[in-house]
C-alpha positions as CSV (number, residue, x, y, z in Angstrom):
1,M,0.2,-0.2,0.0
2,T,1.3,3.3,-0.8
3,R,0.4,6.8,0.4
4,P,1.4,9.8,-1.9
5,P,3.8,12.4,-0.3
6,R,2.3,15.1,1.8
7,F,3.9,18.2,1.5
8,R,2.3,21.7,1.7
9,R,0.7,22.1,-1.8
10,G,0.7,25.2,-4.1
11,V,2.2,27.0,-7.0
12,L,3.7,30.3,-7.1
13,Q,0.4,32.1,-8.1
14,A,-1.5,29.8,-5.3
15,P,-2.4,31.5,-2.0
16,V,-0.3,31.2,0.7
17,F,-1.2,31.7,4.4
18,L,0.7,34.6,6.4
19,L,1.2,33.6,9.7
20,A,3.6,35.2,12.3
21,A,7.1,35.2,12.9
22,S,8.8,35.4,16.5
23,A,12.2,34.3,18.1
24,I,13.1,30.5,17.6
25,A,12.2,28.7,20.6
26,F,15.2,26.5,21.8
27,F,14.9,23.3,23.5
28,P,16.3,23.6,26.9
29,A,19.5,21.7,27.6
30,T,18.8,18.3,29.1
31,A,22.0,16.7,30.4
32,P,25.4,17.9,31.7
33,A,27.2,14.7,30.4
34,A,29.1,15.2,27.0
35,S,27.9,14.4,23.6
36,V,29.9,11.6,21.7
37,F,31.5,14.9,19.9
38,Q,33.8,17.2,22.1
39,P,34.4,20.9,21.3
40,G,37.1,21.6,18.6
41,G,37.9,21.9,14.8
42,A,36.2,19.9,12.2
43,D,36.7,16.2,12.2
44,D,37.4,14.2,9.0
45,S,34.3,12.2,7.5
46,S,35.5,8.8,9.1
47,S,36.0,10.2,12.3
48,I,32.3,11.9,12.2
49,V,30.9,8.5,11.2
50,D,32.7,6.5,13.9
51,K,31.5,8.9,16.8
52,A,28.1,9.4,15.8
53,K,27.3,5.6,15.0
54,P,26.6,4.9,18.9
55,A,24.0,7.6,19.1
56,I,22.0,6.3,15.7
57,V,19.1,3.8,16.3
58,R,16.6,2.1,14.3
59,V,12.8,3.0,14.7
60,E,9.8,0.7,14.1
61,S,6.3,1.2,14.1
62,G,3.1,-0.7,13.4
63,D,2.2,-4.0,14.4
64,E,3.3,-7.7,13.3
65,D,1.5,-7.6,9.8
66,L,2.9,-4.3,8.8
67,L,5.8,-2.7,10.2
68,S,7.5,0.9,9.1
69,A,10.9,1.0,9.7
70,G,13.5,4.3,9.7
71,T,16.3,6.0,11.5
72,G,16.5,8.0,14.7
73,F,19.1,9.4,16.7
74,F,19.6,10.5,20.6
75,I,20.0,13.8,21.4
76,D,20.4,13.8,25.2
77,N,21.6,11.3,27.9
78,Q,18.1,10.5,29.0
79,G,17.2,8.4,26.0
80,T,15.2,11.1,23.9
81,V,15.3,10.1,20.1
82,L,14.5,12.2,17.4
83,T,12.9,10.7,14.3
84,S,10.5,11.3,11.2
85,A,6.8,11.5,11.9
86,T,6.4,9.2,8.7
87,V,8.2,6.6,10.5
88,V,5.9,6.8,13.5
89,G,2.5,7.6,11.7
90,D,-0.5,7.2,13.9
91,S,0.9,4.1,15.6
92,T,0.9,3.7,19.4
93,S,3.3,0.7,19.1
94,V,6.8,2.3,18.5
95,R,10.1,0.5,19.1
96,V,13.4,1.7,19.2
97,T,16.6,-0.7,18.5
98,V,19.8,0.4,20.4
99,N,22.9,-1.9,19.7
100,G,20.4,-4.9,18.9
101,L,18.6,-4.1,22.0
102,P,14.7,-3.7,21.1
103,L,12.9,-1.2,23.5
104,D,9.7,0.2,23.6
105,A,9.3,4.0,23.1
106,R,7.0,6.5,24.3
107,V,5.8,9.2,22.0
108,L,6.5,12.6,23.5
109,G,5.4,14.5,20.3
110,N,4.4,13.9,16.7
111,D,4.0,16.7,14.1
112,P,3.1,15.8,10.7
113,R,3.5,19.3,9.3
114,S,7.0,19.9,10.0
115,G,7.7,15.9,10.0
116,L,9.2,15.7,13.3
117,A,8.5,13.0,16.0
118,M,10.2,12.6,19.6
119,L,10.4,9.4,21.4
120,R,11.7,8.5,25.0
121,V,13.3,5.2,25.8
122,N,14.5,3.5,28.9
123,Y,18.1,3.7,28.2
124,P,20.5,5.5,30.6
125,D,23.4,7.4,29.8
126,S,22.6,7.2,26.1
127,P,25.2,8.5,23.7
128,F,23.7,11.5,21.9
129,L,24.7,13.9,19.2
130,P,25.0,17.6,19.8
131,L,22.8,20.1,18.1
132,G,24.5,23.0,15.8
133,Q,23.2,25.5,13.5
134,S,22.1,25.6,10.3
135,T,22.4,29.1,9.9
136,D,26.1,28.5,9.5
137,L,25.5,26.5,6.4
138,K,26.5,27.5,2.8
139,T,26.3,26.0,-0.4
140,G,29.1,23.4,-1.0
141,Y,29.6,22.5,2.5
142,T,29.9,18.9,3.3
143,V,27.5,17.3,5.3
144,T,27.1,13.6,6.4
145,T,24.1,11.3,7.3
146,L,23.7,8.3,8.7
147,G,21.1,5.6,8.8
148,Y,19.7,2.0,8.3
149,P,19.2,1.7,4.4
150,L,17.1,-1.2,3.3
151,N,17.0,-3.0,6.7
152,L,21.0,-3.1,6.5
153,P,23.2,-1.9,9.1
154,V,24.0,1.5,10.0
155,T,25.9,3.2,6.9
156,S,26.8,6.8,6.2
157,T,26.3,9.1,3.1
158,Q,28.3,12.3,2.4
159,G,27.6,15.2,0.0
160,L,27.5,18.7,-0.6
161,I,24.8,21.4,0.3
162,S,23.2,22.3,-3.0
163,G,20.7,24.8,-1.6
164,F,17.8,26.0,0.8
165,E,14.6,24.9,-0.7
166,I,11.1,25.8,0.6
167,R,9.4,23.5,-2.1
168,Y,9.9,20.8,-4.8
169,L,8.4,21.6,-8.0
170,T,4.8,22.5,-6.8
171,R,5.0,21.2,-3.3
172,F,5.7,23.6,-0.5
173,F,7.4,22.3,2.6
174,A,6.4,23.9,5.9
175,T,9.7,25.8,6.3
176,T,12.9,26.2,4.1
177,H,14.8,22.9,4.2
178,I,18.4,22.2,3.6
179,H,18.9,20.2,0.2
180,A,22.2,18.1,-0.1
181,A,23.5,16.5,-3.3
182,M,23.5,12.8,-2.2
183,P,21.3,10.0,-2.6
184,I,19.0,8.3,0.0
185,S,17.7,4.9,0.3
186,P,14.6,3.3,2.1
187,G,15.0,3.5,5.9
188,Q,17.3,6.7,6.2
189,V,14.5,8.8,6.7
190,G,14.6,10.1,10.4
191,G,18.5,10.2,10.4
192,P,20.7,13.1,11.4
193,L,22.2,15.6,8.8
194,L,25.7,16.3,10.4
195,N,28.2,19.4,9.5
196,A,31.7,19.0,9.6
197,H,32.0,19.2,13.4
198,G,29.4,16.2,13.9
199,E,26.8,18.4,15.0
200,V,23.1,18.0,14.0
201,V,22.1,20.5,11.5
202,G,18.8,18.9,10.2
203,L,16.9,15.7,10.4
204,V,16.5,13.8,7.0
205,V,12.7,13.7,5.7
206,P,11.1,11.7,2.9
207,S,12.7,12.6,-0.4
208,P,10.3,14.1,-3.0
209,D,12.7,13.5,-6.1
210,D,12.5,9.6,-5.4
211,G,15.7,9.4,-3.3
212,R,18.1,11.3,-5.9
213,S,19.0,13.8,-3.3
214,V,18.6,14.8,0.7
215,Y,16.0,17.2,2.0
216,A,16.4,17.9,5.7
217,L,14.4,19.8,8.3
218,P,16.9,22.4,9.7
219,V,17.8,22.1,13.5
220,E,16.2,25.5,14.2
221,A,13.0,24.1,13.0
222,I,13.5,21.0,15.1
223,Q,14.1,23.1,18.2
224,K,11.0,25.1,17.7
225,I,8.8,22.0,17.4
226,M,10.6,20.4,20.5
227,G,9.8,23.4,22.4
228,D,6.2,22.9,21.5
229,F,6.2,19.4,22.5
230,A,7.9,20.4,25.8
231,Q,5.4,23.2,26.4
232,Y,2.0,21.5,24.9
233,G,2.6,18.2,24.2
234,C,2.2,18.6,20.6
235,A,3.1,20.9,18.1
236,K,1.2,24.4,17.6
237,H,1.3,26.2,14.4
238,G,0.5,30.0,14.4
239,W,-2.2,31.7,12.1
240,V,-3.5,35.2,11.6
241,G,-5.9,34.7,8.5
242,V,-3.9,36.8,6.0
243,T,-3.9,35.1,2.7
244,V,-1.1,36.4,0.2
245,V,-0.1,35.5,-3.5
246,E,3.2,36.1,-5.4
247,A,2.6,39.4,-7.5
248,P,5.9,41.5,-8.1
249,D,5.6,45.3,-7.0
250,T,7.2,46.7,-10.1
251,A,6.5,50.3,-9.1
252,H,8.8,49.9,-6.3
253,D,11.3,47.5,-5.3
254,G,9.9,44.2,-6.7
255,R,8.7,42.8,-3.5
256,T,6.4,39.8,-4.5
257,V,4.0,39.3,-1.5
258,R,0.6,40.6,-2.2
259,V,-2.1,40.5,0.3
260,I,-5.5,39.0,-1.5
261,Q,-7.5,38.5,1.6
262,A,-8.0,39.0,5.1
263,V,-10.2,35.8,6.2
264,P,-13.5,36.5,8.2
265,G,-13.4,35.9,11.5
266,T,-9.7,35.8,12.0
267,P,-7.6,38.4,13.8
268,A,-6.5,39.8,10.5
269,S,-10.2,40.6,9.5
270,H,-10.4,43.1,12.1
271,S,-7.0,44.8,11.5
272,G,-7.4,47.3,8.7
273,I,-5.1,45.4,6.5
274,L,-6.6,45.1,2.8
275,P,-6.2,43.3,-0.4
276,G,-3.6,44.6,-2.7
277,D,-1.3,45.5,0.2
278,I,2.5,44.6,-0.2
279,V,4.0,43.0,2.6
280,L,7.2,44.3,3.8
281,R,8.2,43.0,7.0
282,I,7.2,40.5,9.5
283,D,8.5,41.3,12.8
284,S,12.4,41.8,12.0
285,R,11.9,39.7,9.2
286,E,12.2,41.4,5.6
287,V,10.0,39.8,3.1
288,Y,11.0,39.5,-0.4
289,R,9.0,36.2,-1.6
290,P,6.5,33.8,-0.2
291,A,9.4,31.4,1.0
292,D,9.9,34.3,3.6
293,V,6.4,34.3,4.4
294,L,6.3,30.5,4.9
295,D,9.4,30.6,7.1
296,A,7.9,33.6,9.2
297,S,4.8,31.3,9.5
298,F,6.7,28.2,10.7
299,F,8.5,30.2,13.7
300,S,5.3,32.0,14.9
301,H,4.1,31.2,18.4
302,V,0.4,30.6,19.4
303,G,-0.6,33.6,21.9
304,S,2.2,35.8,20.8
305,N,1.6,39.0,18.9
306,M,3.0,39.8,15.2
307,N,3.7,43.2,13.7
308,V,3.3,43.1,9.9
309,V,4.5,46.2,7.7
310,V,2.8,46.8,4.4
311,R,2.8,49.2,2.1
312,R,-0.5,50.6,0.2
313,D,0.3,53.0,-2.7
314,E,2.9,55.2,-1.3
315,D,2.2,54.8,2.4
316,L,3.5,52.4,4.9
317,F,1.1,50.9,7.7
318,T,2.0,48.7,10.6
319,Y,-0.5,46.1,12.0
320,T,-0.4,44.1,15.1
321,F,-2.0,40.7,15.2
322,P,-2.8,38.1,18.0
323,V,-1.4,34.8,16.6
324,I,-4.0,31.7,16.8
325,E,-3.6,28.2,16.4
326,R,-3.6,27.2,12.7
327,P,-6.9,25.5,11.7
328,G,-6.8,22.0,9.7
329,I,-3.5,20.3,11.3
330,P,-3.5,17.0,9.6
331,S,-3.3,13.8,11.3
332,A,-0.3,11.7,11.9
333,N,-1.1,9.0,8.9
334,T,-1.1,11.6,6.1
335,P,2.6,11.8,5.3
336,L,3.9,9.5,2.9
337,S,4.5,6.0,3.6
338,V,5.3,3.3,1.2
339,S,4.6,-0.3,-0.1
340,P,6.6,-3.2,1.5
341,K,9.4,-3.2,-1.1
342,G,10.2,0.7,-0.3
343,Q,10.7,3.6,-2.2
344,P,14.2,5.8,-2.2
345,G,14.1,8.2,0.8
346,Q,11.2,7.0,2.6
347,P,10.5,4.7,5.5
348,I,10.4,0.9,4.8
349,L,7.3,-0.9,5.4
350,V,8.1,-4.6,6.1
351,N,5.4,-7.2,6.2
352,H,6.2,-9.9,8.3
353,L,4.3,-12.5,7.1
354,E,6.4,-12.0,3.7
355,D,9.6,-12.3,5.8
356,K,9.1,-15.1,7.5
């Protein structure tokens, strides 16, 4: 059984929901113990792989008839594991295998929109990977990922950053993703993307291009969702009710984000913002293209306020909106999964009846 990929859909002329922007919520430090990496200069690729391997785990969900398998990794010494929401799905039966030892896992959070799931297993003093910063990455930088391809032992893949993408063809991600020129195999989804220092800069998500390259949720986005998990037990995505479309403002500086609607009954509908306004800034974030709006929306926080600066003819106006929770968040079974034989860059579904 194959379910189609699930990404935010739209084309450049399709409406994009304008949400809010605020400071990134960083997940609090959880462990005084050192990670598998120590501070210092960049490591060579073999050293990175050798050090990271103990923190890489296999993640399985489902029942004995149909099992979804992928990769995860420890982020602290308390047994906290990050993986892909597509691996966990809606299953309440999730297991993590560490050094051949299968352990039942508790789901701490599962967010289909970002593609992040967080688990906890009883594994004291777990080896873990440190979190880095994706904002330090540039095109051409070397990155490494580790995972369990095709149900095989942990393997590594190395490649170069090729860009930072908000969409693939007509499908939008929830926020800008890291794009790396290296292939990915079934089962590697949920693994870490590591920089030259062995720090996690992203989490590998299902590949929309059939495994020809890697797309990864940036670590800053991971931390934002983890903060929601810690505070609410779930991810809360903000919304204010402004719909925008790409339409270049050729009379001025070419800004491309134009308001087309303030949705009735939302905070925006009472603000005074009007169709035709050109969005210039969301809080401190300059807005030039729809991707800037999507990134701003992703990092918004429900319950906070946002400030939006728009241009109307020759005048500038600033509007303040309370951020409410985005409606219509999909359930955990909506992201893509794959047939028993697997597809590149996706979780593996294993039919145990066939394996016997």
